[in-house]
OpenMM code with the backbone's topology and positions (N, CA, C; nanometers):
from openmm import Vec3, app, unit

residues = "MET ARG ALA PHE TYR TYR LEU ASN GLY GLN ILE ASP LEU GLU LEU SER GLY ARG GLY ILE ARG TYR TYR THR THR PHE LYS LEU GLN GLY GLY TYR LEU GLU THR VAL ALA ASP LEU ILE ARG ASP ALA VAL ASP LEU HIS LEU MET GLY GLN MET ASN ARG ASP GLN GLY ALA LYS ASP ALA ALA TYR ARG GLY ALA ALA VAL HIS LEU ARG ILE ALA ALA GLN LEU PHE ALA GLY TYR ILE LEU GLU MET ASN GLU SER GLU LEU ARG ASN HIS ALA LEU GLY PRO LEU ILE GLY ARG ILE ARG LYS GLY ASP ARG TRP PRO ARG ILE LYS LYS GLY GLN GLN SER THR ILE LEU SER SER LEU GLY TYR LEU LEU ASN LEU GLY ASP THR ALA ALA HIS PRO LEU LEU LYS ASP PRO ARG SER GLU VAL PRO PRO THR ARG GLY ASN LEU GLU ARG GLY PHE ASP GLU PHE ASP LYS ILE ALA ASP ALA LEU ILE ILE PRO".split()
positions = [
    Vec3(-3.1861, 2.6904, -0.8558),
    Vec3(-3.0781, 2.7817, -0.8847),
    Vec3(-3.0695, 2.8842, -0.7730),
    Vec3(-2.9477, 2.9183, -0.7371),
    Vec3(-2.9265, 3.0246, -0.6397),
    Vec3(-2.8431, 3.1330, -0.7050),
    Vec3(-2.8716, 3.2562, -0.6690),
    Vec3(-2.7965, 3.3692, -0.7231),
    Vec3(-2.7459, 3.4542, -0.6073),
    Vec3(-2.6291, 3.5091, -0.6263),
    Vec3(-2.5662, 3.5910, -0.5229),
    Vec3(-2.5341, 3.7279, -0.5802),
    Vec3(-2.5543, 3.8290, -0.4999),
    Vec3(-2.5169, 3.9646, -0.5357),
    Vec3(-2.4042, 4.0047, -0.4422),
    Vec3(-2.2905, 4.0370, -0.5021),
    Vec3(-2.1726, 4.0696, -0.4230),
    Vec3(-2.1535, 4.2203, -0.4173),
    Vec3(-2.1182, 4.2694, -0.3017),
    Vec3(-2.0875, 4.4094, -0.2818),
    Vec3(-1.9603, 4.4165, -0.1978),
    Vec3(-1.8574, 4.4785, -0.2528),
    Vec3(-1.7284, 4.4900, -0.1830),
    Vec3(-1.6737, 4.3548, -0.1409),
    Vec3(-1.6880, 4.2550, -0.2270),
    Vec3(-1.6320, 4.1231, -0.1996),
    Vec3(-1.7113, 4.0386, -0.1017),
    Vec3(-1.8243, 4.0871, -0.0562),
    Vec3(-1.9075, 4.0136, 0.0385),
    Vec3(-2.0446, 3.9872, -0.0247),
    Vec3(-2.1058, 3.8772, 0.0157),
    Vec3(-2.2414, 3.8487, -0.0324),
    Vec3(-2.3370, 3.9472, 0.0321),
    Vec3(-2.4002, 4.0281, -0.0533),
    Vec3(-2.4945, 4.1286, -0.0059),
    Vec3(-2.6381, 4.0751, -0.0096),
    Vec3(-2.6634, 3.9836, -0.1026),
    Vec3(-2.7982, 3.9312, -0.1200),
    Vec3(-2.7890, 3.7923, -0.1809),
    Vec3(-2.8691, 3.7009, -0.1320),
    Vec3(-2.8769, 3.5665, -0.1888),
    Vec3(-3.0235, 3.5340, -0.2130),
    Vec3(-3.0535, 3.4888, -0.3330),
    Vec3(-3.1896, 3.4488, -0.3680),
    Vec3(-3.1876, 3.3091, -0.4267),
    Vec3(-3.2909, 3.2342, -0.3989),
    Vec3(-3.3056, 3.1016, -0.4586),
    Vec3(-3.4168, 3.1074, -0.5619),
    Vec3(-3.3914, 3.0465, -0.6764),
    Vec3(-3.4923, 3.0399, -0.7814),
    Vec3(-3.5950, 2.9328, -0.7495),
    Vec3(-3.7056, 2.9417, -0.8153),
    Vec3(-3.8148, 2.8474, -0.7979),
    Vec3(-3.7762, 2.7107, -0.8543),
    Vec3(-3.8121, 2.6064, -0.7835),
    Vec3(-3.7911, 2.4712, -0.8349),
    Vec3(-3.8930, 2.4389, -0.9431),
    Vec3(-3.8546, 2.3535, -1.0351),
    Vec3(-3.9435, 2.3117, -1.1440),
    Vec3(-3.9684, 2.1629, -1.1245),
    Vec3(-4.0839, 2.1298, -1.0674),
    Vec3(-4.1141, 1.9912, -1.0312),
    Vec3(-4.1093, 1.8951, -1.1493),
    Vec3(-4.1499, 1.9388, -1.2643),
    Vec3(-4.1642, 1.8493, -1.3789),
    Vec3(-4.0458, 1.8545, -1.4743),
    Vec3(-3.9414, 1.9222, -1.4379),
    Vec3(-3.8307, 1.9434, -1.5304),
    Vec3(-3.7757, 1.8110, -1.5853),
    Vec3(-3.7378, 1.7190, -1.4996),
    Vec3(-3.6782, 1.5931, -1.5444),
    Vec3(-3.7772, 1.5106, -1.6251),
    Vec3(-3.9003, 1.5019, -1.5795),
    Vec3(-4.0032, 1.4260, -1.6513),
    Vec3(-4.0231, 1.4804, -1.7916),
    Vec3(-4.0331, 1.6118, -1.8038),
    Vec3(-4.0527, 1.6731, -1.9345),
    Vec3(-3.9303, 1.6551, -2.0231),
    Vec3(-3.8111, 1.6699, -1.9668),
    Vec3(-3.6892, 1.6532, -2.0455),
    Vec3(-3.6802, 1.5130, -2.1029),
    Vec3(-3.7216, 1.4137, -2.0268),
    Vec3(-3.7150, 1.2757, -2.0726),
    Vec3(-3.8189, 1.2439, -2.1801),
    Vec3(-3.9254, 1.3221, -2.1870),
    Vec3(-4.0301, 1.2996, -2.2863),
    Vec3(-3.9867, 1.3424, -2.4261),
    Vec3(-3.8979, 1.4383, -2.4342),
    Vec3(-3.8578, 1.4909, -2.5642),
    Vec3(-3.9675, 1.5758, -2.6242),
    Vec3(-3.9497, 1.6183, -2.7471),
    Vec3(-4.0508, 1.6948, -2.8196),
    Vec3(-4.0907, 1.8229, -2.7502),
    Vec3(-4.2210, 1.8533, -2.7576),
    Vec3(-4.2728, 1.9768, -2.6991),
    Vec3(-4.2413, 1.9881, -2.5506),
    Vec3(-4.2586, 1.8788, -2.4776),
    Vec3(-4.2402, 1.8866, -2.3334),
    Vec3(-4.0950, 1.9153, -2.2958),
    Vec3(-4.0021, 1.8622, -2.3718),
    Vec3(-3.8612, 1.8925, -2.3458),
    Vec3(-3.8339, 2.0417, -2.3684),
    Vec3(-3.8903, 2.0955, -2.4735),
    Vec3(-3.8733, 2.2378, -2.5011),
    Vec3(-3.9413, 2.3218, -2.3947),
    Vec3(-4.0594, 2.2797, -2.3484),
    Vec3(-4.1288, 2.3494, -2.2401),
    Vec3(-4.0394, 2.3537, -2.1154),
    Vec3(-3.9773, 2.2429, -2.0821),
    Vec3(-3.8897, 2.2377, -1.9644),
    Vec3(-3.7778, 2.3405, -1.9759),
    Vec3(-3.7164, 2.3491, -2.0934),
    Vec3(-3.6078, 2.4456, -2.1131),
    Vec3(-3.6578, 2.5895, -2.1051),
    Vec3(-3.7752, 2.6161, -2.1633),
    Vec3(-3.8312, 2.7513, -2.1578),
    Vec3(-3.8642, 2.7925, -2.0147),
    Vec3(-3.9208, 2.7008, -1.9382),
    Vec3(-3.9547, 2.7327, -1.7992),
    Vec3(-3.8275, 2.7543, -1.7177),
    Vec3(-3.7266, 2.6704, -1.7411),
    Vec3(-3.5979, 2.6897, -1.6723),
    Vec3(-3.5419, 2.8286, -1.7018),
    Vec3(-3.5463, 2.8682, -1.8281),
    Vec3(-3.4958, 3.0004, -1.8652),
    Vec3(-3.5815, 3.1117, -1.8050),
    Vec3(-3.7129, 3.0914, -1.7991),
    Vec3(-3.8018, 3.1910, -1.7377),
    Vec3(-3.7701, 3.2066, -1.5891),
    Vec3(-3.7429, 3.0958, -1.5215),
    Vec3(-3.7057, 3.1017, -1.3796),
    Vec3(-3.5755, 3.1811, -1.3638),
    Vec3(-3.4787, 3.1551, -1.4516),
    Vec3(-3.3517, 3.2284, -1.4456),
    Vec3(-3.3732, 3.3781, -1.4679),
    Vec3(-3.4545, 3.4133, -1.5682),
    Vec3(-3.4817, 3.5547, -1.5951),
    Vec3(-3.5555, 3.6207, -1.4789),
    Vec3(-3.6490, 3.5483, -1.4205),
    Vec3(-3.7218, 3.5994, -1.3036),
    Vec3(-3.6246, 3.6280, -1.1892),
    Vec3(-3.5320, 3.5379, -1.1692),
    Vec3(-3.4313, 3.5553, -1.0644),
    Vec3(-3.3405, 3.6745, -1.0954),
    Vec3(-3.3014, 3.6877, -1.2223),
    Vec3(-3.2187, 3.8034, -1.2611),
    Vec3(-3.2932, 3.9340, -1.2370),
    Vec3(-3.4218, 3.9334, -1.2652),
    Vec3(-3.5022, 4.0527, -1.2394),
    Vec3(-3.5039, 4.0880, -1.0913),
    Vec3(-3.5148, 3.9869, -1.0068),
    Vec3(-3.5151, 4.0122, -0.8630),
    Vec3(-3.3803, 4.0651, -0.8150),
    Vec3(-3.2738, 4.0176, -0.8770),
    Vec3(-3.1394, 4.0563, -0.8343),
    Vec3(-3.1003, 4.1952, -0.8849),
    Vec3(-3.1595, 4.2396, -0.9926),
    Vec3(-3.1160, 4.3630, -1.0554),
    Vec3(-3.1708, 4.4844, -0.9826),
    Vec3(-3.0865, 4.5812, -0.9598),
    Vec3(-3.1298, 4.7028, -0.8900),
    Vec3(-3.1690, 4.8136, -0.9869),
    Vec3(-3.1326, 4.7979, -1.1134),
    Vec3(-3.1706, 4.8946, -1.2160),
    Vec3(-3.3111, 4.8600, -1.2646),
    Vec3(-3.4048, 4.9534, -1.2533),
    Vec3(-3.5451, 4.9244, -1.2854),
    Vec3(-3.5645, 4.8838, -1.4306),
    Vec3(-3.4919, 4.9465, -1.5222),
    Vec3(-3.5040, 4.9097, -1.6635),
    Vec3(-3.4600, 4.7671, -1.6893),
    Vec3(-3.3482, 4.7276, -1.6287),
    Vec3(-3.2988, 4.5909, -1.6454),
    Vec3(-3.3925, 4.4913, -1.5773),
    Vec3(-3.4443, 4.5289, -1.4618),
    Vec3(-3.5400, 4.4432, -1.3899),
    Vec3(-3.6635, 4.4195, -1.4767),
    Vec3(-3.7177, 4.5273, -1.5327),
    Vec3(-3.8363, 4.5157, -1.6181),
    Vec3(-3.8079, 4.4294, -1.7405),
    Vec3(-3.6904, 4.4471, -1.7997),
    Vec3(-3.6547, 4.3679, -1.9178),
    Vec3(-3.6462, 4.2191, -1.8841),
    Vec3(-3.5876, 4.1861, -1.7699),
    Vec3(-3.5787, 4.0454, -1.7285),
    Vec3(-3.7181, 3.9884, -1.7041),
    Vec3(-3.8039, 4.0644, -1.6394),
    Vec3(-3.9405, 4.0172, -1.6141),
    Vec3(-4.0184, 4.0009, -1.7447),
    Vec3(-4.0007, 4.0947, -1.8389),
    Vec3(-4.0676, 4.0796, -1.9689),
    Vec3(-4.0183, 3.9536, -2.0398),
    Vec3(-3.8889, 3.9303, -2.0349),
    Vec3(-3.8330, 3.8095, -2.0975),
    Vec3(-3.8898, 3.6829, -2.0354),
    Vec3(-3.9015, 3.6809, -1.9032),
    Vec3(-3.9576, 3.5634, -1.8350),
    Vec3(-4.1026, 3.5415, -1.8779),
    Vec3(-4.1797, 3.6499, -1.8879),
    Vec3(-4.3207, 3.6392, -1.9263),
    Vec3(-4.3349, 3.5853, -2.0691),
    Vec3(-4.2491, 3.6306, -2.1587),
    Vec3(-4.2545, 3.5825, -2.2974),
    Vec3(-4.2179, 3.4339, -2.3030),
    Vec3(-4.1202, 3.3919, -2.2244),
    Vec3(-4.0851, 3.2494, -2.2186),
    Vec3(-4.2046, 3.1664, -2.1708),
    Vec3(-4.2752, 3.2153, -2.0689),
    Vec3(-4.3936, 3.1431, -2.0195),
    Vec3(-4.5016, 3.1362, -2.1275),
    Vec3(-4.5169, 3.2436, -2.2017),
    Vec3(-4.6177, 3.2493, -2.3081),
    Vec3(-4.5867, 3.1469, -2.4188),
    Vec3(-4.4596, 3.1376, -2.4554),
    Vec3(-4.4203, 3.0403, -2.5580),
    Vec3(-4.4397, 2.8981, -2.5059),
    Vec3(-4.4045, 2.8751, -2.3795),
    Vec3(-4.4253, 2.7427, -2.3196),
    Vec3(-4.5739, 2.7068, -2.3198),
    Vec3(-4.6601, 2.8042, -2.2936),
    Vec3(-4.8049, 2.7794, -2.2953),
    Vec3(-4.8509, 2.7381, -2.4345),
    Vec3(-4.7964, 2.8014, -2.5369),
    Vec3(-4.8335, 2.7643, -2.6739),
    Vec3(-4.7900, 2.6216, -2.7047),
    Vec3(-4.6726, 2.5832, -2.6577),
    Vec3(-4.6273, 2.4456, -2.6792),
    Vec3(-4.7138, 2.3457, -2.6022),
    Vec3(-4.7563, 2.3829, -2.4806),
    Vec3(-4.8500, 2.2973, -2.4064),
    Vec3(-4.9770, 2.2764, -2.4882),
    Vec3(-5.0292, 2.3841, -2.5464),
    Vec3(-5.1508, 2.3726, -2.6275),
    Vec3(-5.1274, 2.2791, -2.7459),
    Vec3(-5.0128, 2.2919, -2.8111),
    Vec3(-4.9800, 2.2014, -2.9212),
    Vec3(-4.9702, 2.0577, -2.8767),
    Vec3(-4.9160, 2.0360, -2.7578),
    Vec3(-4.9078, 1.9002, -2.7016),
    Vec3(-5.0484, 1.8446, -2.6784),
    Vec3(-5.1355, 1.9254, -2.6187),
    Vec3(-5.2723, 1.8816, -2.5900),
    Vec3(-5.3464, 1.8468, -2.7190),
    Vec3(-5.3295, 1.9308, -2.8202),
    Vec3(-5.4003, 1.9124, -2.9471),
    Vec3(-5.3312, 1.8132, -3.0403),
    Vec3(-5.2184, 1.7587, -2.9940),
    Vec3(-5.1415, 1.6603, -3.0705),
    Vec3(-5.1052, 1.7125, -3.2094),
    Vec3(-5.0589, 1.8365, -3.2124),
    Vec3(-5.0199, 1.9006, -3.3376),
    Vec3(-4.8721, 1.8747, -3.3659),
    Vec3(-4.8386, 1.8649, -3.4928),
    Vec3(-4.6969, 1.8567, -3.5255),
    Vec3(-4.6403, 1.9988, -3.5319),
    Vec3(-4.5097, 2.0086, -3.5425),
    Vec3(-4.4442, 2.1393, -3.5352),
    Vec3(-4.4896, 2.2344, -3.6451),
    Vec3(-4.5031, 2.1853, -3.7660),
    Vec3(-4.5436, 2.2742, -3.8759),
    Vec3(-4.6866, 2.3256, -3.8564),
    Vec3(-4.7751, 2.2434, -3.8018),
    Vec3(-4.9116, 2.2895, -3.7718),
    Vec3(-4.9096, 2.3970, -3.6647),
    Vec3(-4.8307, 2.3742, -3.5610),
    Vec3(-4.8268, 2.4678, -3.4487),
    Vec3(-4.7724, 2.6036, -3.4915),
    Vec3(-4.6791, 2.6058, -3.5835),
    Vec3(-4.6212, 2.7322, -3.6317),
    Vec3(-4.7269, 2.8221, -3.6959),
    Vec3(-4.8338, 2.7630, -3.7460),
    Vec3(-4.9374, 2.8399, -3.8156),
    Vec3(-5.0529, 2.8835, -3.7266),
    Vec3(-5.0407, 2.8641, -3.5964),
    Vec3(-5.1504, 2.8991, -3.5060),
    Vec3(-5.0994, 2.9816, -3.3880),
    Vec3(-5.1752, 3.0836, -3.3537),
    Vec3(-5.1470, 3.1625, -3.2340),
    Vec3(-5.2112, 3.0940, -3.1134),
    Vec3(-5.1675, 3.1319, -2.9948),
    Vec3(-5.2172, 3.0659, -2.8732),
    Vec3(-5.3668, 3.0886, -2.8521),
    Vec3(-5.4152, 3.2094, -2.8775),
    Vec3(-5.5582, 3.2364, -2.8560),
    Vec3(-5.6493, 3.1395, -2.9303),
    Vec3(-5.6299, 3.1213, -3.0615),
    Vec3(-5.7129, 3.0241, -3.1342),
    Vec3(-5.6929, 2.8799, -3.0857),
    Vec3(-5.5722, 2.8453, -3.0408),
    Vec3(-5.5496, 2.7106, -2.9872),
    Vec3(-5.6316, 2.6894, -2.8603),
    Vec3(-5.6361, 2.7921, -2.7763),
    Vec3(-5.7192, 2.7835, -2.6549),
    Vec3(-5.8651, 2.7646, -2.6949),
    Vec3(-5.9090, 2.8356, -2.7997),
    Vec3(-6.0460, 2.8194, -2.8496),
    Vec3(-6.0739, 2.6781, -2.8959),
    Vec3(-5.9778, 2.6162, -2.9628),
    Vec3(-5.9954, 2.4766, -3.0068),
    Vec3(-6.0059, 2.3824, -2.8881),
    Vec3(-5.9253, 2.4046, -2.7867),
    Vec3(-5.9325, 2.3204, -2.6662),
    Vec3(-6.0682, 2.3403, -2.5987),
    Vec3(-6.1153, 2.4649, -2.5927),
    Vec3(-6.2432, 2.4954, -2.5296),
    Vec3(-6.3585, 2.4257, -2.6017),
    Vec3(-6.3538, 2.4196, -2.7347),
    Vec3(-6.4627, 2.3615, -2.8141),
    Vec3(-6.4621, 2.2091, -2.8130),
    Vec3(-6.3490, 2.1477, -2.7837),
    Vec3(-6.3405, 2.0021, -2.7859),
    Vec3(-6.4057, 1.9399, -2.6638),
    Vec3(-6.4613, 1.8225, -2.6827),
    Vec3(-6.5267, 1.7524, -2.5729),
    Vec3(-6.4256, 1.6848, -2.4808),
    Vec3(-6.3344, 1.6151, -2.5404),
    Vec3(-6.2405, 1.5357, -2.4596),
    Vec3(-6.1071, 1.5314, -2.5316),
    Vec3(-6.0052, 1.5670, -2.4623),
    Vec3(-5.8700, 1.5597, -2.5149),
    Vec3(-5.7962, 1.4520, -2.4380),
    Vec3(-5.7395, 1.3537, -2.5068),
    Vec3(-5.6787, 1.2398, -2.4371),
    Vec3(-5.5576, 1.2747, -2.3501),
    Vec3(-5.5000, 1.3898, -2.3690),
    Vec3(-5.3829, 1.4272, -2.2886),
    Vec3(-5.4188, 1.5126, -2.1667),
    Vec3(-5.5473, 1.5398, -2.1471),
    Vec3(-5.5924, 1.6146, -2.0296),
    Vec3(-5.6623, 1.5183, -1.9350),
    Vec3(-5.6257, 1.5219, -1.8091),
    Vec3(-5.6913, 1.4374, -1.7089),
    Vec3(-5.8389, 1.4738, -1.6999),
    Vec3(-5.9188, 1.3756, -1.6681),
    Vec3(-6.0637, 1.3948, -1.6584),
    Vec3(-6.0958, 1.5079, -1.5601),
    Vec3(-6.1839, 1.5989, -1.6054),
    Vec3(-6.2288, 1.7089, -1.5212),
    Vec3(-6.1307, 1.8254, -1.5102),
    Vec3(-6.0234, 1.8236, -1.5864),
    Vec3(-5.9203, 1.9276, -1.5733),
    Vec3(-5.9176, 2.0274, -1.6892),
    Vec3(-6.0094, 2.0149, -1.7846),
    Vec3(-6.0073, 2.1032, -1.8999),
    Vec3(-6.0232, 2.2499, -1.8597),
    Vec3(-6.1116, 2.2802, -1.7665),
    Vec3(-6.1315, 2.4203, -1.7261),
    Vec3(-6.0060, 2.4769, -1.6590),
    Vec3(-5.9349, 2.3933, -1.5833),
    Vec3(-5.8096, 2.4372, -1.5215),
    Vec3(-5.7079, 2.4718, -1.6292),
    Vec3(-5.6965, 2.3847, -1.7283),
    Vec3(-5.6035, 2.4071, -1.8397),
    Vec3(-5.6384, 2.5379, -1.9101),
    Vec3(-5.7648, 2.5568, -1.9415),
    Vec3(-5.8077, 2.6763, -2.0146),
    Vec3(-5.7800, 2.8036, -1.9353),
    Vec3(-5.8101, 2.8022, -1.8071),
    Vec3(-5.7860, 2.9188, -1.7229),
    Vec3(-5.6364, 2.9515, -1.7163),
    Vec3(-5.5547, 2.8504, -1.6960),
    Vec3(-5.4105, 2.8713, -1.6847),
    Vec3(-5.3496, 2.9169, -1.8164),
    Vec3(-5.3901, 2.8554, -1.9271),
    Vec3(-5.3402, 2.8986, -2.0578),
    Vec3(-5.3805, 3.0435, -2.0859),
    Vec3(-5.5025, 3.0787, -2.0487),
    Vec3(-5.5486, 3.2165, -2.0685),
    Vec3(-5.4660, 3.3170, -1.9900),
    Vec3(-5.4341, 3.2836, -1.8655),
    Vec3(-5.3512, 3.3737, -1.7846),
    Vec3(-5.2132, 3.3906, -1.8481),
    Vec3(-5.1515, 3.2798, -1.8902),
    Vec3(-5.0181, 3.2861, -1.9502),
    Vec3(-5.0200, 3.3600, -2.0833),
    Vec3(-5.1279, 3.3471, -2.1602),
    Vec3(-5.1444, 3.4230, -2.2837),
    Vec3(-5.1440, 3.5726, -2.2527),
    Vec3(-5.2253, 3.6138, -2.1574),
    Vec3(-5.2352, 3.7558, -2.1236),
    Vec3(-5.1043, 3.8101, -2.0664),
    Vec3(-5.0386, 3.7330, -1.9819),
    Vec3(-4.9108, 3.7753, -1.9237),
    Vec3(-4.8056, 3.7952, -2.0331),
    Vec3(-4.7924, 3.6973, -2.1214),
    Vec3(-4.6931, 3.7054, -2.2280),
    Vec3(-4.7249, 3.8124, -2.3308),
    Vec3(-4.8523, 3.8249, -2.3665),
    Vec3(-4.8901, 3.9265, -2.4644),
    Vec3(-4.8715, 4.0671, -2.4080),
    Vec3(-4.8999, 4.0875, -2.2814),
    Vec3(-4.8776, 4.2180, -2.2198),
    Vec3(-4.7287, 4.2518, -2.2207),
    Vec3(-4.6446, 4.1534, -2.1951),
    Vec3(-4.5002, 4.1765, -2.1942),
    Vec3(-4.4476, 4.2070, -2.3340),
    Vec3(-4.5058, 4.1440, -2.4355),
    Vec3(-4.4536, 4.1557, -2.5718),
    Vec3(-4.5126, 4.2727, -2.6499),
    Vec3(-4.6288, 4.3210, -2.6108),
    Vec3(-4.6979, 4.4258, -2.6870),
    Vec3(-4.7289, 4.5436, -2.5957),
    Vec3(-4.6917, 4.6642, -2.6342),
    Vec3(-4.7156, 4.7791, -2.5473),
    Vec3(-4.8639, 4.8097, -2.5260),
    Vec3(-4.9463, 4.7861, -2.6262),
    Vec3(-5.0890, 4.8145, -2.6129),
    Vec3(-5.1696, 4.6962, -2.6654),
    Vec3(-5.2482, 4.6358, -2.5789),
    Vec3(-5.3359, 4.5268, -2.6203),
    Vec3(-5.4696, 4.5842, -2.6667),
    Vec3(-5.5392, 4.5091, -2.7495),
    Vec3(-5.6703, 4.5542, -2.7967),
    Vec3(-5.7662, 4.5756, -2.6799),
    Vec3(-5.7607, 4.4870, -2.5843),
    Vec3(-5.8498, 4.4945, -2.4686),
    Vec3(-5.7658, 4.5164, -2.3430),
    Vec3(-5.7610, 4.6408, -2.2926),
    Vec3(-5.6771, 4.6673, -2.1753),
    Vec3(-5.7179, 4.5870, -2.0506),
    Vec3(-5.8402, 4.5346, -2.0493),
    Vec3(-5.8827, 4.4534, -1.9342),
    Vec3(-5.8086, 4.3211, -1.9270),
    Vec3(-5.7474, 4.2789, -2.0389),
    Vec3(-5.6749, 4.1520, -2.0384),
    Vec3(-5.5259, 4.1701, -2.0097),
    Vec3(-5.4842, 4.2918, -1.9801),
    Vec3(-5.3431, 4.3163, -1.9515),
    Vec3(-5.3036, 4.2580, -1.8162),
    Vec3(-5.1918, 4.1867, -1.8164),
    Vec3(-5.1320, 4.1321, -1.6944),
    Vec3(-4.9849, 4.1724, -1.6992),
    Vec3(-4.9493, 4.2826, -1.6334),
    Vec3(-4.8108, 4.3304, -1.6408),
    Vec3(-4.7121, 4.2268, -1.5864),
    Vec3(-4.5946, 4.2169, -1.6491),
    Vec3(-4.4945, 4.1193, -1.6041),
    Vec3(-4.4194, 4.1674, -1.4797),
    Vec3(-4.4857, 4.1596, -1.3669),
    Vec3(-4.4240, 4.1958, -1.2386),
    Vec3(-4.3773, 4.0688, -1.1681),
    Vec3(-4.3021, 4.0861, -1.0630),
    Vec3(-4.2549, 3.9704, -0.9867),
    Vec3(-4.3718, 3.8830, -0.9407),
    Vec3(-4.4738, 3.9453, -0.8845),
    Vec3(-4.5889, 3.8701, -0.8353),
    Vec3(-4.6678, 3.8020, -0.9451),
    Vec3(-4.6886, 3.8720, -1.0572),
    Vec3(-4.7623, 3.8117, -1.1683),
    Vec3(-4.6841, 3.6962, -1.2303),
    Vec3(-4.5508, 3.7076, -1.2330),
    Vec3(-4.4697, 3.5956, -1.2820),
    Vec3(-4.4783, 3.4770, -1.1868),
    Vec3(-4.4764, 3.5040, -1.0575),
    Vec3(-4.4891, 3.3933, -0.9619),
    Vec3(-4.6225, 3.3217, -0.9823),
    Vec3(-4.7283, 3.3986, -1.0059),
    Vec3(-4.8572, 3.3360, -1.0369),
    Vec3(-4.8470, 3.2586, -1.1687),
    Vec3(-4.7755, 3.3130, -1.2666),
    Vec3(-4.7566, 3.2437, -1.3940),
    Vec3(-4.6903, 3.1084, -1.3751),
    Vec3(-4.5899, 3.1017, -1.2868),
    Vec3(-4.5262, 2.9729, -1.2587),
    Vec3(-4.6254, 2.8781, -1.1906),
    Vec3(-4.7116, 2.9324, -1.1040),
    Vec3(-4.8160, 2.8497, -1.0415),
    Vec3(-4.9125, 2.7957, -1.1476),
    Vec3(-4.9469, 2.8800, -1.2452),
    Vec3(-5.0367, 2.8366, -1.3533),
    Vec3(-4.9703, 2.7261, -1.4357),
    Vec3(-4.8396, 2.7390, -1.4592),
    Vec3(-4.7649, 2.6338, -1.5284),
    Vec3(-4.7770, 2.5029, -1.4516),
    Vec3(-4.7594, 2.5083, -1.3185),
    Vec3(-4.7707, 2.3870, -1.2368),
    Vec3(-4.9105, 2.3261, -1.2469),
    Vec3(-5.0134, 2.4113, -1.2508),
    Vec3(-5.1501, 2.3600, -1.2641),
    Vec3(-5.1690, 2.2853, -1.3956),
    Vec3(-5.1138, 2.3413, -1.5029),
    Vec3(-5.1241, 2.2737, -1.6333),
    Vec3(-5.0517, 2.1392, -1.6272),
    Vec3(-4.9304, 2.1411, -1.5747),
    Vec3(-4.8524, 2.0162, -1.5665),
    Vec3(-4.9271, 1.9115, -1.4853),
    Vec3(-4.9899, 1.9528, -1.3763),
    Vec3(-5.0669, 1.8595, -1.2926),
    Vec3(-5.1894, 1.8049, -1.3645),
    Vec3(-5.2448, 1.8816, -1.4574),
    Vec3(-5.3678, 1.8438, -1.5256),
    Vec3(-5.3452, 1.7612, -1.6532),
    Vec3(-5.2190, 1.7457, -1.6926),
    Vec3(-5.1878, 1.6702, -1.8135),
    Vec3(-5.1570, 1.5242, -1.7830),
    Vec3(-5.1856, 1.4408, -1.8794),
    Vec3(-5.1443, 1.3014, -1.8747),
    Vec3(-5.0103, 1.2932, -1.9461),
    Vec3(-4.9088, 1.2568, -1.8710),
    Vec3(-4.7745, 1.2447, -1.9259),
    Vec3(-4.7388, 1.0952, -1.9242),
    Vec3(-4.7167, 1.0370, -2.0436),
    Vec3(-4.6900, 0.8920, -2.0466),
    Vec3(-4.5598, 0.8550, -1.9753),
] * unit.nanometer
topology = app.Topology()
chain = topology.addChain("A")
for resn in residues:
    res = topology.addResidue(resn, chain)
    for name in ("N", "CA", "C"):
        topology.addAtom(name, app.Element.getBySymbol(name[0]), res)
């Protein structure tokens, strides 16, 4: 996606959004992965809107929205890994899902040797999204403010998860 900022009828600024390598693959899978693709696409759009906006309040709001989208996508990834149905996933928060993945020996949807990568990336996305959604976390050491740079890292963490999953 590309965005343009016009000033006096002329292009004042042009930005390109981040590409989503797995978008088509996830969309074709349906289910959780299709929803993840849409959430990441929307997060990329919000991130781009934040970069384009000159009003700090609007910029912060766009970045918070992008972080929350990444957090929800992370929860769906966890549900995909744990092979949960939708009603099961609705009853679990991301933190406990990460704990279940951590305690399991082998998950058939995670590539061999990639469980620690998945756990680290899910943890980062949990902290990023929770910081964006809640003004005060129980543990301030886990706060990851939704800034442009932290969101870019969040998209990198998403790519790491996608690379570590077995997608039929």
